[in-house]
C-alpha positions in Angstrom: 9.0 -8.2 31.7 8.7 -4.5 31.0 6.8 -3.2 27.9 8.5 -0.9 25.4 6.6 2.4 25.1 7.1 2.1 21.3 5.4 -1.3 21.2 2.5 -0.1 23.3 2.0 2.9 21.1 2.0 0.7 18.0 -0.6 -1.6 19.5 -2.8 1.2 20.6 -2.5 2.9 17.1 -3.6 -0.3 15.4 -6.6 -0.8 17.7 -7.8 2.8 17.0 -7.1 2.5 13.2 -9.3 -0.7 12.9 -12.3 1.6 13.4 -11.7 3.6 10.2 -12.7 0.8 7.7 -15.9 0.1 9.7 -16.8 3.8 9.6 -16.3 3.8 5.8 -18.5 0.7 5.5 -21.3 2.2 7.5 -21.1 5.5 5.6 -21.2 3.6 2.2 -24.1 1.5 3.4 -26.1 4.6 4.4 -25.4 6.4 1.2 -26.3 3.3 -0.9 -29.6 3.1 0.9 -30.6 6.8 0.2 -31.5 6.7 -3.4 -30.6 5.9 -7.0 -28.5 9.0 -7.6 -26.2 8.2 -4.6 -26.3 4.4 -5.0 -23.1 4.2 -7.1 -21.2 6.4 -4.6 -22.5 4.2 -1.8 -21.5 1.0 -3.4 -18.0 2.5 -4.2 -17.8 3.4 -0.5 -18.6 -0.2 0.5 -16.0 -1.6 -1.8 -13.3 0.9 -0.6 -14.2 0.3 3.0 -14.0 -3.5 2.5 -10.6 -3.3 0.8 -9.3 -0.9 3.5 -10.5 -3.3 6.2 -8.8 -6.3 4.5 -5.5 -4.3 4.1 -5.6 -3.2 7.7 -6.3 -6.7 9.0 -3.4 -8.0 6.9 -1.2 -5.3 8.4 -2.4 -6.1 11.9 -1.6 -9.8 11.4 1.9 -9.0 10.1 2.6 -6.6 12.9 1.2 -9.0 15.6 3.7 -11.6 14.4 6.5 -9.1 15.0 5.2 -7.4 18.1 6.9 -9.8 20.7 10.2 -8.4 19.4 9.1 -4.9 20.4 8.6 -5.8 24.1 
């Protein structure tokens, strides 16, 4: 069974994109740990990173259910 180049590109793109929310979470955590002035910004970064991570996991789950049709 041959793989479609489009399906492979979508899977690779999703794998690379999953690193973005983790980077936002790490950055938010580092900013929150710096001091009181930056704590609100860091907590906001943590919240945004967590929401982005959940949205991307939901997108990944939805696409994984449809990926067999791409191959």
